[in-house]
Z-matrix of the N, CA and C atoms (Angstrom, degrees):
N
C 1 1.454
C 2 1.518 1 109.07
N 3 1.278 2 116.13 1 132.51
C 4 1.459 3 121.88 2 -179.02
C 5 1.523 4 109.63 3 -103.03
N 6 1.303 5 116.17 4 123.69
C 7 1.466 6 120.46 5 -178.87
C 8 1.527 7 112.18 6 -71.21
N 9 1.332 8 116.91 7 -16.47
C 10 1.453 9 120.31 8 -175.68
C 11 1.529 10 113.28 9 -93.86
N 12 1.330 11 117.34 10 -8.47
C 13 1.468 12 120.74 11 178.78
C 14 1.523 13 108.65 12 -101.77
N 15 1.303 14 116.47 13 136.06
C 16 1.464 15 121.11 14 -176.20
C 17 1.524 16 113.01 15 -62.18
N 18 1.349 17 117.52 16 -33.47
C 19 1.460 18 119.26 17 -178.32
C 20 1.530 19 112.30 18 -87.40
N 21 1.350 20 117.76 19 -1.91
C 22 1.453 21 121.97 20 176.52
C 23 1.517 22 114.45 21 79.56
N 24 1.324 23 117.64 22 0.15
C 25 1.458 24 120.05 23 -179.27
C 26 1.533 25 110.69 24 -78.91
N 27 1.295 26 115.40 25 169.30
C 28 1.455 27 120.36 26 179.26
C 29 1.520 28 109.35 27 -139.39
N 30 1.312 29 116.63 28 127.37
C 31 1.455 30 120.79 29 176.44
C 32 1.527 31 110.71 30 -77.39
N 33 1.309 32 117.07 31 -19.49
C 34 1.459 33 120.83 32 -178.03
C 35 1.525 34 111.77 33 -66.70
N 36 1.307 35 118.19 34 -34.95
C 37 1.461 36 121.78 35 -178.34
C 38 1.526 37 111.00 36 -57.86
N 39 1.295 38 117.06 37 -41.35
C 40 1.461 39 121.22 38 -178.94
C 41 1.533 40 111.87 39 -68.65
N 42 1.315 41 117.48 40 -23.48
C 43 1.464 42 121.67 41 -176.84
C 44 1.527 43 113.36 42 -91.06
N 45 1.319 44 117.51 43 -10.71
C 46 1.461 45 120.31 44 -177.24
C 47 1.522 46 111.32 45 -63.78
N 48 1.328 47 117.67 46 140.73
C 49 1.465 48 119.65 47 172.11
C 50 1.531 49 109.59 48 -63.31
N 51 1.318 50 116.99 49 154.55
C 52 1.460 51 121.91 50 -177.03
C 53 1.525 52 111.77 51 -56.58
N 54 1.333 53 116.96 52 -39.63
C 55 1.468 54 119.12 53 -178.83
C 56 1.527 55 111.51 54 -64.40
N 57 1.305 56 117.94 55 -33.16
C 58 1.470 57 120.83 56 177.58
C 59 1.530 58 111.02 57 -71.83
N 60 1.317 59 116.35 58 -36.80
C 61 1.461 60 119.86 59 178.73
C 62 1.524 61 111.18 60 -65.30
N 63 1.339 62 117.04 61 -35.69
C 64 1.459 63 121.35 62 -175.28
C 65 1.528 64 113.53 63 -86.60
N 66 1.341 65 118.17 64 -14.04
C 67 1.465 66 121.22 65 -177.61
C 68 1.521 67 110.32 66 -55.43
N 69 1.293 68 121.25 67 135.18
C 70 1.464 69 131.54 68 9.16
C 71 1.520 70 114.37 69 -93.35
N 72 1.321 71 118.17 70 28.80
C 73 1.466 72 124.49 71 172.97
C 74 1.522 73 113.51 72 64.59
N 75 1.302 74 117.14 73 28.53
C 76 1.463 75 120.12 74 -179.75
C 77 1.524 76 112.39 75 -76.43
N 78 1.330 77 116.90 76 0.47
C 79 1.458 78 120.07 77 172.53
C 80 1.528 79 111.14 78 -83.72
N 81 1.332 80 115.67 79 -1.35
C 82 1.459 81 122.32 80 -178.43
C 83 1.530 82 108.70 81 -109.46
N 84 1.329 83 117.08 82 118.16
C 85 1.464 84 121.79 83 -176.50
C 86 1.530 85 111.98 84 -58.38
N 87 1.331 86 117.66 85 -40.10
C 88 1.467 87 120.34 86 179.27
C 89 1.527 88 111.04 87 -61.38
N 90 1.316 89 116.66 88 -38.06
C 91 1.467 90 121.20 89 179.09
C 92 1.531 91 110.42 90 -66.54
N 93 1.314 92 116.92 91 -41.69
C 94 1.462 93 120.74 92 178.96
C 95 1.525 94 110.12 93 -62.58
N 96 1.325 95 116.52 94 -44.63
C 97 1.467 96 120.43 95 179.01
C 98 1.528 97 110.36 96 -62.22
N 99 1.326 98 116.65 97 -41.06
C 100 1.462 99 120.82 98 178.29
C 101 1.529 100 111.17 99 -61.82
N 102 1.327 101 116.74 100 -44.26
C 103 1.466 102 120.55 101 179.21
C 104 1.532 103 111.46 102 -63.52
N 105 1.321 104 116.35 103 -40.63
C 106 1.470 105 120.38 104 177.87
C 107 1.525 106 110.02 105 -62.78
N 108 1.331 107 117.05 106 -42.90
C 109 1.466 108 120.69 107 178.29
C 110 1.526 109 112.08 108 -61.46
N 111 1.308 110 116.54 109 -39.12
C 112 1.470 111 119.84 110 178.18
C 113 1.526 112 109.67 111 -64.16
N 114 1.314 113 116.84 112 -44.90
C 115 1.471 114 120.47 113 179.57
C 116 1.519 115 110.93 114 -62.57
N 117 1.333 116 116.57 115 -43.12
C 118 1.467 117 119.90 116 178.97
C 119 1.529 118 111.76 117 -64.73
N 120 1.319 119 117.20 118 -29.10
C 121 1.475 120 121.10 119 179.18
C 122 1.521 121 112.21 120 -65.87
N 123 1.318 122 117.28 121 -21.19
C 124 1.463 123 119.49 122 -179.87
C 125 1.529 124 111.42 123 -65.93
N 126 1.324 125 117.18 124 -22.46
C 127 1.461 126 120.51 125 177.47
C 128 1.520 127 112.18 126 -71.93
N 129 1.328 128 116.79 127 -23.22
C 130 1.459 129 121.98 128 -174.56
C 131 1.529 130 111.87 129 -105.97
N 132 1.305 131 116.24 130 -34.91
C 133 1.468 132 120.77 131 -172.14
C 134 1.525 133 111.51 132 -123.11
N 135 1.325 134 117.20 133 110.99
C 136 1.461 135 120.16 134 -179.92
C 137 1.526 136 113.01 135 -63.42
N 138 1.328 137 117.72 136 -25.07
C 139 1.471 138 120.18 137 179.29
C 140 1.523 139 110.79 138 -66.17
N 141 1.328 140 117.36 139 -39.53
C 142 1.463 141 121.28 140 177.92
C 143 1.523 142 109.50 141 -62.17
N 144 1.295 143 117.45 142 -42.96
C 145 1.462 144 121.83 143 178.42
C 146 1.519 145 110.54 144 -60.10
N 147 1.320 146 117.41 145 -44.59
C 148 1.472 147 120.54 146 179.52
C 149 1.508 148 111.69 147 -63.85
N 150 1.324 149 117.52 148 -39.63
C 151 1.470 150 120.92 149 178.83
C 152 1.526 151 110.06 150 -64.02
N 153 1.318 152 117.91 151 -41.30
C 154 1.457 153 121.26 152 -179.05
C 155 1.522 154 112.96 153 -68.73
N 156 1.307 155 117.28 154 -22.39
C 157 1.465 156 120.21 155 178.28
C 158 1.523 157 111.26 156 -66.68
N 159 1.307 158 116.95 157 -24.83
C 160 1.475 159 120.96 158 -178.07
C 161 1.460 160 107.99 159 -99.77
């Protein structure tokens, strides 16, 4: 949504590359599993937790 257009539409959305439209790729089961594994790793590895803080 564009705040500068009266109808609220945005021409930028149509121009985005497919990978940008799909980010953070949570429509992909493998990506979801990967993200869950990263989160679970924070229980074992303090370095992973520190990286996720940023």
